[in-house]
N, C-alpha and C positions, 0 to 999 in steps of 0.2 A: 940680364938682357934688357935692352931698352924697349919700353912699351910704345911701339910706333902706332899701335891701334888707337890708343888714347889720343895721341897727337893728331892723327888723321880725323878722328871723330870731332875734336875741337875745331879743326880747320873747316870741316864741312858745316858744322853748326854756325860758325862765324859768317859763312857766306849767306846764310839765310836771314841774318839780322837786317833790320831796317834802320836807316839813318834819317832821323827826323829833321827836316829843314824848318826851323822856326825863327821868327823875328824877335823872340823874347831875349832879354839880356842874360848874360852868363851869371850863374849863381856864384855866391861867395860863401866860403866856409867861415862861420863864426865859432871861435873857441874860447872858452873860459878856463884860465889857468893852464898849467903845463903837465904833461904826463910825468915828467921827472919829479914834480912837486908831489903828485899822488904817490909815486914810488917811495918818496921820503917820508910819507905819513901826514901830508897836509890834507886832511879830510873834512875841513870846514870851509864852506864858501858862502858868499853873500848873495849870489845870483839865484833868483827864484825861478820856478818853472814858468810862471807867467812871463817873466822877463826873457827867458830863453825863447819862448814862442814869438817874441817880437823880432827875433833874428832868423827864424826859419820854421818850417813845418815838418822837419825830418832830421833825425839825429840819434846820437847815443851818448852815454856817459854813466855817471853814478850819482848817488845822493850823499848828503852830509852824513858823517859817521861811517862812510863806505857802506851804507845801508841798501845793498842790492844794486841791480843794474838798471839803467835808464834806456828805454827805447821809445822813439818818437817817429810817427809817420801819419800823414793825413791830419796834421795838427793835433793829434791825440798823443798823450804821453803816459806811458805805463811804467810801473815799478816792478821789476822782476826780483823776487825775494829769495832769501837764503834757503827756504824750504821748497824751491822750485815753482812756487805759485806766482801769480801776477795780479796786479790791481791797478786801477786808474790812479795816477799821481795827483796829489793836491797842488793847486796853483801856488800855494804858499810854501811848499817844500823847496829846499835849497840844494844846490849842487856845488861840489868842489872842483869838478871837471866835467865838461860836456862839449860836444861838437855838434853844431846845427847848420843846416842850410835850407834854402828854399829849393826843394827838389824839382828840377826841370830836366827830365831825362831827354837825351838827344839820340840815344841808341836803344832799341828794344827788339826782343825776339822771344820766340817760344822754345822751351827746352822739353823735348819729347823723348829723349834718351836718358837712361839712368846715368848719373854723373856723380863722381866722388868730389869732395871739397876741392882737392888739388886740381881737378879738371875744370871746375867752375872758375877757379882763380886763374888758370891758364887762359880760359876763354876771355875773362875780363881783361887780363893783361893784353891779349891780342886786340881786343876791341878798342882799348884806350890808346895803344900804340906807343906809349912812352912811359917809362918809370918815373919821369921827372914831373908828371902832372898828378894832381889829386883826382880821385874818382869817388862819387857817391853811387851806391847801387842798392837795388831792392829786388828780392826774389819772392814772389807769391807762388807757392807750390805745394806739392804733396811729397812728403819726405818719408823714406823707409825708416830713417833714424836721424835724430839730432842729439848730439852729446853736448851738454852745457855744464857750466859751473857758475856759482854765485858766491862772492865773498861774504861771510857773516858780518853783521853789524859790529862796529868797533866802539869801544868806550875809551875815554881818556884815562891815563896818558896813552895816546895812540902809538901803536907799534908800526914800524915801516911795513910796506906792503908785503915784502917777501916773508915776513913773519906772520902777517895777517892771513895769508893764503895757505899756510901750512896744513890746515885742517878744513879746507874749503870743501863743501859738498859738491858732488858731481851727479848729474841726472841724465838719463837717456829717455828721450821722447820717441816712441816707436809708432810708425804708421799714423802720422799726424799731418794735417794741413796747417800751414802757417806762413809767417812772413819773416824773411831775413832782412835786416837793415844793416848796411855796412859801408865802410869807407876804406879805400886803399890809398895810403899815403906814401910819398917818395922816401927813399932811404935817408935822404939828408935831413929829415925832420925827426929822426929818432931822438927821443927825450922831450922834444917839443910836443910831439904827438906820438903815435905808434907807427913806426915804419912798417909798410906792408898792410895786411888785411886785419881789420878790427870789425867784428860782426856780432850782433845780438839777434835773438830769435824769440818770437812769441807765437803761440798757437792761435788758430782762427777763433776759438772759443774764448780767447783772452784769459785762460786760466793758468797758463804756465809758460815758462821760457827761461832764458838766461844768456850769459856770455858764451858764444859758440866756440867749442873746441874742435868738433868734427861733425860731418853730416854726409848723408847719401840722399841725393835728390832723385826722385822718380820722374817727375814732370813739373813744369811750372813756367812762369813768365819772368824774364830778366829785363830790368830797365836800368840804365846807367847814364850818368852825366859826368863829362869831363869838367874839371874845375881848376882854374889857375889863380884863384884869389883866396888868400887866407888872412883873416883878421883875428888877432889875439887880444883878449882883455885880461890883463894880469891882475890878480888879487892885490889888495892893499893891506892885507892882514899881516900881523906880526909873524904868524907862523910861516907864511909864505916868504917874508923877507928874511927869516932866519934859516930857511930850508937849504939843504945841500942839493943844488939843482944839476950838478954834473959830477960824475965819478967815473973811474976807469972801468967799473963793472956795470955801468948803466945799461948798456945794450943787453947783457945777460939778464939783468934784473927785469927789464921790460919784457923780454921774451918769456921769462919764467912766469911773470904775472899775467901776461895777456895770451899766452899759448900760441 
């Protein structure tokens, strides 16, 4: 049976959101490398965290050696580690894949009803209005649970990501306050980025987090920005130049890796 209640709830929430009229320029998404390269095992990049922050104050990605998840907001960058912990990232650490933007939300609203992940995603889709645009979003809130995973640090010779994630640890954060940082990308960029939703989480005490698999939000604030500009900086490394960047099973590989 179709759950019409969830749909009605999302529609009602959407009506309460505010559309901010600002004269500020539209943000641009800056991306280093390609998701398909990460899937193929290109885990070494030359872009530092300090250089990433020149292109934005908000984003996500990973670190060299696939050493945990990267989450950035308010110009602060944290490393979410394979044991579920979090720490401030060093400015000289490097990334093989990251997505950054200057976060300028144009739509904002309060979420006062319990919402599952799929309902939040439905709400964001409705607010953006088109699957052909990019969207950056942030949720600061209180969560009944957030299920995360973090890929363990890899050593050379690197294995492709599907092998690297076979024994990835999964964590559940229960009754925590924290921040979700996410992007929603159009279907046509699968392989270049991650089509659909890609989200990372960190607790308010900055002690834990990871790549988000699922969550239930009890209350919070949602801010989002529509974005129609994408800039990609391709690595000049030999590993990138030799990588297989397209395959028939790329879509399935990305879905398995990113959940």
